[in-house]
N, CA and C of each residue as an Amber inpcrd file, in Angstrom:
protein
   192
  18.9250000-137.0410000  24.4050000  20.1110000-137.0270000  25.2450000
  19.7400000-136.9650000  26.7290000  18.7610000-136.1310000  27.0750000
  18.3570000-136.0260000  28.4810000  17.8080000-137.3450000  29.0040000
  17.1270000-138.0980000  28.1450000  16.5870000-139.3980000  28.5630000
  17.7260000-140.3670000  28.9000000  18.7810000-140.3410000  28.0990000
  19.9340000-141.1970000  28.3480000  20.5780000-140.8450000  29.6970000
  20.7590000-139.5580000  29.9430000  21.3800000-139.1160000  31.1940000
  20.5230000-139.5110000  32.3930000  19.2120000-139.3600000  32.2800000
  18.3110000-139.7230000  33.3760000  18.3590000-141.2280000  33.6410000
  18.3930000-142.0380000  32.5880000  18.4650000-143.4910000  32.7570000
  19.8090000-143.8990000  33.3580000  20.8690000-143.2230000  32.9540000
  22.1920000-143.5330000  33.4940000  22.2390000-143.2320000  34.9870000
  21.6770000-142.0900000  35.3930000  21.6420000-141.7360000  36.8190000
  20.8480000-142.7690000  37.6030000  19.7420000-143.2330000  37.0320000
  18.9170000-144.2460000  37.6950000  19.7000000-145.5540000  37.8610000
  20.3970000-145.9750000  36.8050000  21.1920000-147.2000000  36.8640000
  22.3050000-147.0890000  37.9030000  22.9570000-145.9400000  37.9470000
  24.0480000-145.7360000  38.9080000  23.5150000-145.7890000  40.3400000
  22.3450000-145.2290000  40.5720000  21.7470000-145.2970000  41.9230000
  21.3820000-146.7320000  42.3020000  20.9270000-147.5250000  41.3380000
  20.6310000-148.9330000  41.6150000  21.9170000-149.6800000  41.9820000
  23.0000000-149.3740000  41.2940000  24.2830000-149.9920000  41.6210000
  24.7300000-149.5730000  43.0190000  24.5050000-148.3130000  43.3650000
  24.9150000-147.8040000  44.6670000  24.1870000-148.5150000  45.8020000
  22.9400000-148.9200000  45.5540000  22.1730000-149.6150000  46.5830000
  22.8190000-150.9440000  46.9760000  23.5770000-151.5360000  46.0600000
  24.1960000-152.8420000  46.3220000  25.6930000-152.7410000  46.6270000
  26.2240000-151.5470000  46.6730000  27.6720000-151.3610000  46.8180000
  28.0750000-151.2020000  48.2800000  29.3680000-151.3610000  48.5110000
  29.9110000-151.1250000  49.8500000  29.8330000-149.6220000  50.1440000
  29.9460000-149.2170000  51.4070000  29.7430000-147.8090000  51.7770000
  30.6390000-146.8140000  51.0300000  31.9120000-147.1280000  50.8470000
  32.8050000-146.1990000  50.1620000  32.3970000-146.0250000  48.6970000
  32.1440000-147.1460000  48.0240000  31.7520000-147.0990000  46.6170000
  30.3890000-146.4480000  46.4660000  29.5030000-146.6700000  47.4310000
  28.1710000-146.0800000  47.3710000  28.2590000-144.5470000  47.3420000
  29.1030000-143.9770000  48.1660000  29.2560000-142.5220000  48.1960000
  29.7240000-142.0150000  46.8340000  30.6960000-142.7010000  46.2580000
  31.2230000-142.2780000  44.9520000  30.1700000-142.4180000  43.8590000
  29.3940000-143.5010000  43.8870000  28.3580000-143.6910000  42.8700000
  27.2380000-142.6660000  43.0110000  26.8450000-142.3670000  44.2270000
  25.7980000-141.3650000  44.4460000  26.2840000-139.9990000  43.9810000
  27.5420000-139.6800000  44.2440000  28.0980000-138.4140000  43.7570000
  28.0840000-138.3630000  42.2340000  28.3670000-139.4860000  41.5920000
  28.3320000-139.5450000  40.1340000  26.9050000-139.3360000  39.6240000
  25.9470000-139.9770000  40.2710000  24.5420000-139.8030000  39.8820000
  24.1170000-138.3440000  40.0670000  24.6000000-137.7040000  41.1070000
  24.2830000-136.2870000  41.3250000  24.8770000-135.4240000  40.2210000
  26.0510000-135.8060000  39.7250000  26.6580000-135.0560000  38.6150000
  25.7800000-135.1650000  37.3690000  25.2160000-136.3400000  37.1370000
  24.2820000-136.5070000  36.0200000  23.0390000-135.6470000  36.2380000
  22.5490000-135.6190000  37.4700000  21.3790000-134.7860000  37.7750000
  21.6640000-133.3140000  37.4920000  22.8570000-132.8740000  37.8230000
  23.2240000-131.4770000  37.5770000  23.2400000-131.1810000  36.0820000
  23.6600000-132.1560000  35.2840000  23.6430000-131.9600000  33.8310000
  22.2160000-131.8020000  33.3230000  21.2700000-132.4180000  34.0280000
  19.8560000-132.2880000  33.6500000  19.2250000-131.0400000  34.2350000
  19.9480000-130.3640000  35.1230000  19.4040000-129.1760000  35.7580000
  18.6150000-129.4840000  37.0110000  18.7420000-130.7140000  37.5100000
  18.0480000-131.1010000  38.7430000  18.9560000-130.8200000  39.9230000
  18.3630000-130.5560000  41.0440000  19.1390000-130.3650000  42.2700000
  18.8620000-131.5490000  43.1850000  19.9120000-132.0620000  43.7570000
  19.7550000-133.1430000  44.7270000  20.6270000-132.8170000  45.9230000
  20.1830000-133.2470000  47.0980000  20.9740000-132.9780000  48.2930000
  21.9830000-134.0990000  48.4970000  23.1450000-133.7940000  49.0040000
  24.1670000-134.8130000  49.1920000  23.7470000-135.8480000  50.2300000
  24.1360000-137.0770000  49.9790000  23.8160000-138.1670000  50.8900000
  24.7110000-138.1210000  52.1150000  25.9740000-137.8090000  51.8980000
  26.9370000-137.8780000  52.9930000  28.0170000-136.8260000  52.7740000
  28.2020000-135.9920000  53.7280000  29.2700000-135.0120000  53.6690000
  30.3770000-135.4500000  54.6080000  31.5580000-135.6800000  54.0920000
  32.6810000-136.1140000  54.9040000  33.3360000-134.8950000  55.5300000
  33.5230000-134.9290000  56.8430000  34.1370000-133.8180000  57.5620000
  35.6510000-133.8580000  57.4560000  36.2050000-135.0480000  57.3630000
  37.6560000-135.2040000  57.2690000  37.9730000-135.9560000  55.9870000
  39.0820000-135.6510000  55.3600000  39.4630000-136.4260000  54.1830000
  39.8480000-137.8470000  54.5790000  39.6150000-138.7560000  53.6700000
  40.0110000-140.1400000  53.9170000  41.5210000-140.2200000  53.7850000
  42.1590000-140.8420000  54.7180000  43.6190000-140.9580000  54.6620000
  44.1060000-142.0340000  55.5940000  45.3560000-142.2120000  55.5860000
  45.9640000-143.1910000  56.4700000  46.2510000-142.5520000  57.8180000
  46.2230000-143.3510000  58.8650000  46.5530000-142.7960000  60.1820000
  48.0190000-142.3870000  60.2110000  48.3650000-141.4190000  61.0520000
  49.7630000-140.9970000  61.1310000  50.6550000-142.1430000  61.5940000
  51.8250000-142.1800000  61.0350000  52.7890000-143.2280000  61.4010000
  53.7960000-142.6300000  62.3700000  53.9130000-143.2770000  63.5190000
  54.9110000-142.7750000  64.4860000  56.2140000-143.5190000  64.2470000
  57.2810000-142.7770000  64.2330000  58.5940000-143.3560000  63.9940000
  59.2920000-143.6140000  65.3220000  60.0160000-144.6950000  65.3830000
  60.7810000-144.9870000  66.5740000  61.9550000-144.0400000  66.7120000
  62.5650000-143.9900000  67.8800000  63.6710000-143.0720000  68.1190000
  64.8790000-143.3840000  67.2140000  65.0600000-144.6260000  66.8160000
  66.2060000-144.9850000  65.9610000  65.9920000-144.5310000  64.5100000
  64.7570000-144.2560000  64.1140000  64.4560000-143.8550000  62.7450000
  64.4460000-142.3460000  62.5860000  64.5670000-141.5960000  63.6460000
  64.5080000-140.1200000  63.5540000  65.7760000-139.5340000  63.1380000
């Protein structure tokens, strides 16, 4: 079972190397979750300071 988890983490990291930046972060986080199941510690690649979201929408005076 541990061999399967290690191979899966390796495959996910290979996919992350070819992914766009947003998907890469998610794939690396997934690979880290597999590492944790194996008891390995890995440092995070990217820590986001702000949550991803849409910019605030300003309403016109007629919509208030």
